[in-house]
N, C-alpha and C positions, 0 to 999 in steps of 0.2 A: 505495501499498500502506499502511493506517495507519502508524505509530508506536504501538510499544505498550509501549514503556520509561518510565522513572519520569516520571509526570506531570510535568513540571516544564518552563516556559517564560518567556524575556524580556519583560515588558513595557516603557514608556519610563520608568515610575514605579520598578521594579525586578522582580525574578525572583518567577514564585507557581507553588505545587505545587498541584493541581488531586486529582482523584480521576476514576476513571470510573465507571457507572453503564449498565449492560447495555454497549452496544457506543458510547457516547458519552462525551465527556470533558467534565466538569462543572468550571466555578470558578465560586468562591461569595463571597461578601463581597467583591467587588475594590472599594476606594475610587478613586472617581474624580475628588474633589475633598476638600479638606480640613476637616474638622470644621467645621461651621458654627458655634461656640460663642462665647463668651467676647464678643470685640471683634469676632468676625466676625458676629455674629448679625446678623440685617438688613442682611448685605454681598452682593454678589456672592459664588459661590464662588470659590474661591483655589483654587493646583494644591497636591496633593497633594506632602510633603516624600518625594523618594528615599529606599526603605529600602536598606540593607546585608541581605546574605544573602537567604533563601529566605522567601516569607512564605507561609504557609499560606492557601490558599482554598476551604476545605475545608464553612465555616460560612456560612451566610447572614447577612449586618449586620444590625444596627441598624435601624427601621422609625420614621419622625418619632412624636411623642407625639401620639396620638388617644386616641379609646375603645373601649377593647378589646373590651367585651360586645358594643359596636353591629355593631362588625366582625364579627364571629362571627355576628352571625345577618344583616348588611345586605350585609357586605362581601368577603364570600368564605373568610371561616374568622379563626383566631388570625396576628395579625401577625408575632406572636416579639415577642421583644427590643424596648423602647419608646427612646428615646432622642433628646434634640438633634445629637447626632454619627449622623447616618443616611443620609448620600450614599453610597452603596454601587450596586454592580451587580454582577450573575448572569450566567455566560456557558454554554450548548450549544453546544459544538460535533461534527459526526460527525468532521472528521478537521480536524488541523494543518497537516496537508501535504498540501493536496488536489492534483491536478493542473492544476486551475483553482479559481480563487476562489470562494468559496462566498457566495450570498448571503444580506443578511445581514436581520433580521428586529429591529427593537429597542420590546417592547410595554411603555408607559405605563397603568399599573392608572389602574381610577377609583376612585369612593368619595367623590363630590362634594367633591375638595380636602381630606377630613376625615378621609380614614382608607384604608387601604389596603398595601397590602405585595408591593413585586414576589416577593416570598416564595410568596406566599400559594397552597395547592394548584390553583387553577384556572387560571394563569398558570406551570405548570411549561414550561421548553423544552424539553421531552425529544420529546411529538410529532413537533413541526415540525423542530426537528433531526434527527430519525431519515428523514425524508423527502430530506434534504439542506442544510436553513439553518446559519447560525449565530444563535442567539437568543438575545438578552440583557435583562432584562427588569430593572426600574430604581426605588428608592427617591429622595424627593423631599419638600422641607419640607411640611410640609403646615398648614392652619390658617391663624391668623394667623404661624405661624414661618416661612410660607411665600409670605405675601399680609397684605403690612402698610403702610401709610402714618402719617407723625406727620412734624407741623412741626417737630420737630427733629431728627429722621434724614433730612428733605428738606432742610435746612442744609447736611448733608454733603457736597454734592453741587455742582457749578457746574449753570446755567442749561441744559436737555436736558439731563440725564444723570439725573436721577432715579430710581432704581428704586426699583419697589414689588412686582411680582411676582416675587420669590426664585426660587418652586420651577419657574418657566418658566426660568430664567437654571438652578436645578439639570439640569433636564432637556436646554439647549443642552449648559452642559459633558458633560454624558454622552455627546452626540453627539458632542463635539469627542473625548472620551476615545475612542470608537469608530474615528472617523478619525485617532488617532497607533497605536492598539491593534490592530483587530481583523485585520491582516495577520498576529500572530502565531498569532490562533487559527484561520485558513483562512479568516477572510472579505475578501469585495470590498469595499471600502471605498467605493467608487466604482456601492455597488449596495445601497442601506442605506433597508428599508421602515421606515417609522415606524407604527406603529399601537396603539390604544388605543380602550378601551371608557368611555361616561357622561365623567365629567371628564378621562379620559383621553384619548377622543377631540375635546373641549375643546382638551385641550394640543395634539395635531396640531393641528387647525384654528389655534388660538393662534400655532403656530409656522409654519405656512404663511404668517403674514400676517407673523412679526416680522423687521427689518431684519436682526437678529443670528445670526437660523438660516440665512440665506440661505446653499444650499451643502454644509450639511452632511447631508442625510438628499436623497432620490431619488423618493420618492413613499409614498402614506401611505393607513394602511385606517381609515378615522371610522365606529365602530361606536358606535350610539345616542348621540350630542351630541345635548345639545339647545337651542333656540333663547332663554333666558334672555340678554337683553341683556348682555356687561362692565359693571362697576360703573365708574362717573364715578372719577375720581383724586380730584374737593372731597369727594365721597360716602363716599371712604376714609379721607382725610383728618382730615372729621370726625370717621367714627365710632373711627379711632384715640384723638384725646382722647380721646374718651369710654369708650373702653376702660382708656388711662390713668390718669383718673379715679376710673375702677372702682375701682382697687387705690391711688387715695389719692395719684396721682399728677399735679394739675392745671400744666400749664406745666412737664411735666417734661422733663428733661434725657435726650438718647440714651444716659448711662451708667447713668441712672437706670433705664430702659426695659431695657435691655442685663444688668441686676439681677436683674429679674425672673426668677422659677424656671422652668423652662423648660416646666412642666409643669403651670403655671397657669391657660393658656390655653384649651386645649381643652375643657376644664369651662362656659367660657363660653356663657351661652343665649340668643336672640333678644334684642332686637336687636343685642348686640356678636357674635356670631357672624359667622365672613368671608363666610361664601356661597362655594356652589357655581360662583360664576367669577372668572376674573382681571379685575386693573384696567386698565383703559381708560387712557391719556398717558402713560407713564413711556415709559423710552426702550427697553423691552422689545415694548410694543404702543402704539407711539406713536395709532390707529387701532384705533376696535373692530370686533373679528373679521366679524361682521357688516355692517357697512359694506365695509368689505375685501373681503367676499367675493359682495356685491353691487352691490358697481362693478368688479368682476371685475380688482381690484386684487393676488391673495394671488402668492403665487412659482406660477412655472410648472412641476409636478410632476404626473406622476397621479395619481388618486385610488377610491376605494372606499367608499363610505360607503351605509350601508341603517338600518333603524329593525326595532322585534320588535314584533309583533302586538298586545301590551296593554302598550306602555311606563308607560298610567296606573297601572299598577301604583307605581310609586316613588313616586305621587301621594300614598299613604296616610302617608309615611313626612314629608311634610312637611304631614299634619292639613288637606289638601284634600279641602271636601264637594263634591263633581262636583256634586250635587242642587243644592244649594246656586247654588252656581256659576251653573249653567242660571234657575233663577228669578232671582237677579240681572240673570242678562241678559235675561229675560224683561218684568223690571220699568223695566231702563233703557233697555235698547235690543229693543224690541219686535222694529222689520223685521231684527235678525241673527237673534232668537232664531228667529221663523219660519222663517227663509233655511236656518240649520241643519236645520231638521228637514225641510224640504224637501231637502238635501244626502244628509242619511242616512235620511231614509223610518224615521226613530227616536223612537218619543212616549213615553216612559219616559226623564224628563230626569236618570237618573244613568247611566242609558247612554248618555245623548247624552251628559252630558258626560263621560263617561269615552274615548268615540271620540274627541269633538272636545278635549279636552286632550290626546289620545294625539297626534295629527294637528297640533295647532297647536304645541305644545312638542320634538315630535319626528319626525315622519312629513315636515313641510316642510323640514325641513333636508337632510336625501339631495336630494331633489328642487332646492333652493337653490344647492345643490352643486356636481349637475351642468349646471345653466345657464351658471352662475361658471366652467366646465370650461371648454364649449362657447365659453366668449365671451373664454378666453384662448387658443384652439385648444390644451387640452390636456384627452385622453382622461379619460375617468369610467365607472364601474361603479357603479348603483345594485343592490341587492339592499331586501330583505323578510323577513325572521326568523317564521316560523309554524308553527315546529316544537312539539312539547310531548309528552314522553316517553310512551309507549302507557301503564304503568301509571298514569299522574294525568291523565289529559286529563278527568275528573273535577272534578278539584281547581283548572284552569286553565280555566274556562269560555268567559272573554273571549280565551284565546289565550298565549302567551308574553311571562311577564314581562320588563321592564328584567332585562338581563344576564343572561340566560336563556341565549342566544346562543352566551358564550362557553366556557363547555367545548367547544361542537360547533364554533366556528372554531377553538381550540387546540387541539382531539382531545383536552381534559385529563379527560373524563368521569369516566374510568378511578378518578381522585383525588377526585372526588364523591363526599359522602352524600346520597341521595334524599330526597326533602321527608318522605320517608316511607317507613322501614325497613321497612315491610310493601311496599312497592312497589319491588323494585328496579330498577334500570334495564335494559333487556331490549338482546336480541344486535340488534333493528331500532335500536334508542337508540344503539348504536355503532357501525353502519355506516352510519347519517347522519353522524355524527359525524366519520367519515372524508370520507364526501362531500366535507364543506362544508368541513372543511381543508385537501382536497386544490388547493382552488380560492384560499383564503388564501396557499396557499404558492405557487400558477400565480400567481399577481399580484405574489407578493416574487419569484420567479425570472426571470418573462417582460416583466415590464407596465414600458412604456416609452415615451417621447413621440409615436412611431413607430404605436403598437399600436391596433387597430380588432376587434380579440376574443381573449379569454382560452379558451384549449383547455379541454376539460373533459368531462364525462358529457353537457354539454347547454356546446355552442360560445355564448360570452358574450358577443352587441356590445356596442361600447361605447356608451355613452348619447346621443344625438343626439336633439334637440328634436320634429325630424321624426316619428320613431318613438317614443321615450319608452317606451323597452324598463327592464322591469325584473326580475329575476332572483329568484321569493318558493323561498326554501329551508324550502317545508313548505308544504300548502294546508289551511287548516281544524285545524291538528294533525296531520295525516297526513303521512307520508316523500316526499314529490315533489318535484320540484323542475321548476318552471313558470316560464316569462318573462311577466311580463302586459306588453301594449301599454297605455298612457296609463294607468298604474295611478293611482286617486286625484287625476288629473288637473284637472278643476274645483274641487277643492275645496281642492288645493293653490297654483292661483293665486287662489283666495281669499284663503287664508289668508296667503299673499304679502303682501298689501295691507294685514290685519290685525292681522298679529304684532307690529309698533311698539308697537300701543296696549294689546292686550291677553294678552305675554307676560308672566307676571314669576309671582312666589309670594307 
């Protein structure tokens, strides 16, 4: 029986007061680390000072500094208040006193490590919590506040202890909070699924490789992770000095850098922008994510991974002209160009470039991850998202855009505005969202190291190189679930060899 008494519960840091949302308990804006401001900027997250009395947890906490208008257009909505004091998380739970601890799902938002918030409408934990999960969404430091290297800051560490990936440490601190506190919310600290999309998915993969995150979560869902290589620390250090020089701080001290206004960094433009990847070579990420997975040295835990049918849609935000890329390839590597035309049987350079960019930057990642999972003896499930809202299929001629799967996987379509207000979502769209979210919840509830399939509308076998099965959520935009055998296998084998030389912005 659920406890319907006043919404107060005790955490390791102090007592919280939440609120009800229908039949769910919701706690918002919970600090999981001290504010990373002043002397704590560009340092590992520090413990929260315990509080006396009851702390209200009814409003979302601030998100990290970012381009608010860009987040509205491309990041899922208005991120709300912005501040350097941004280390807050939110919890949705169906029962704070369940008869059996509930599976936990921790969501890391995307946005290229430059925008986003755990409070955005597409990331509401309500639908998955209604299925029986305890859902946690997390804010973390973004842009240069989350990833930064400079000799003056490095000098504060002993050899081998240097930290540049502060955002990843924030995510680790949130997972440590989960381990300390989630039983108070009815959650099972021994069944934690870490999941995210785009840079959130890259975060999941980075934490699968970080020695500091081992044991803090037990499985992962990787939605549209991209294959861009991590930034080498030497390059990050050079850029850090260039950023300091931009602010008139050549040979800057750590104190001078920390005195810069927190909102001065997000407006910086290329080549001073941080970019959508972590830094490789610090204590958090000693080896690159790609190298770690390609050599099967990731943490041993189950993974689900997939991508969308028109991921190349995201390239427009980076001003990438796919036709121009193909023309350059035809000129510089004519054999590779002819091979691509043969593989795809596409003779329009713009469409060929769009398909090849999608697969080289996105489709190859889930396939690589499945191979890596097989090599460490851990189950993996590969998916493909190819569903488009029934009212908008003419607007998405190439398939599902980057990020389109999020409200379907999280079953938050009701919180979304359609791309065109004259084309509302249909009953078919809402039903498809429910069908897809059922698999995400089933993975969180049931998947383990000895699992060989996920039960559902279609029983979904774990990936094996002999069968190479992929579950397609949608087929040419339609609301079908289809198991595909050897999906894109020939081209992905080729791209595995090409990606190190060709994947770049």
